[in-house]
C-alpha positions in Angstrom: 134.1 200.4 27.0 133.2 197.0 26.7 131.0 195.4 29.8 132.3 191.8 31.0 129.7 190.4 29.7 131.1 191.1 26.5 134.1 190.3 27.1 133.2 187.1 28.2 131.3 186.0 25.4 134.1 186.9 23.6 136.3 185.0 25.2 134.0 181.7 24.4 133.1 182.3 21.0 137.6 182.4 20.5 137.8 179.5 22.6 134.7 177.8 20.1 137.0 178.6 17.2 140.2 176.8 18.1 141.7 173.7 17.4 144.4 173.2 18.8 144.7 170.7 22.1 147.8 171.7 23.8 146.7 175.3 23.7 144.0 174.9 25.1 145.1 172.7 28.1 148.2 175.6 28.3 145.1 177.7 28.9 143.0 175.5 31.1 146.1 175.5 33.0 145.6 179.6 33.0 142.6 180.1 33.8 142.4 177.1 36.4 145.6 178.6 38.2 144.3 182.0 38.1 141.5 181.5 39.9 143.9 179.9 42.7 145.7 182.9 43.0 141.6 185.1 44.0 141.7 183.2 47.9 142.3 185.1 50.4 146.2 185.0 51.4 146.2 185.0 55.7 149.4 186.7 57.1 151.6 186.4 59.3 152.1 189.2 62.3 155.2 189.6 61.0 154.2 191.0 57.5 151.0 192.9 59.5 153.8 194.7 61.2 156.5 194.7 57.9 153.1 196.5 55.7 151.5 199.2 59.2 156.0 199.5 58.8 155.8 200.4 55.1 152.3 202.5 55.4 154.0 205.0 57.8 157.3 205.2 56.6 155.0 206.7 53.0 153.4 209.0 55.5 156.3 210.1 56.9 157.7 210.8 53.3 160.6 207.6 54.1 160.5 207.5 49.8 163.2 206.7 47.5 162.9 207.0 43.6 162.8 204.0 42.2 166.1 205.6 40.1 167.6 206.6 43.6 167.2 202.9 44.6 168.6 201.8 41.2 171.9 203.6 41.7 172.3 202.1 45.6 171.7 199.3 44.6 175.1 199.5 42.0 176.4 200.7 44.2 176.2 198.2 46.5 177.4 195.7 44.0 180.4 197.0 42.5 181.4 197.7 45.9 182.0 193.6 46.6 
């Protein structure tokens, strides 16, 4: 498995070989936006409550499969 340093150095080598300015500008935007996404987001009181309710539902086994949810959604949409 590659270490973080190996991956970073490999990316640097690849970036250094790129001559397309538009591609480099786009890559810069991606890197810049991804670094800002790693900032800590403060949740509202309501969001924290919803997460607590979700965790309680998981502990209590109140779950539904994705397949069952898709079926429910289709039934609901078809009833409209």
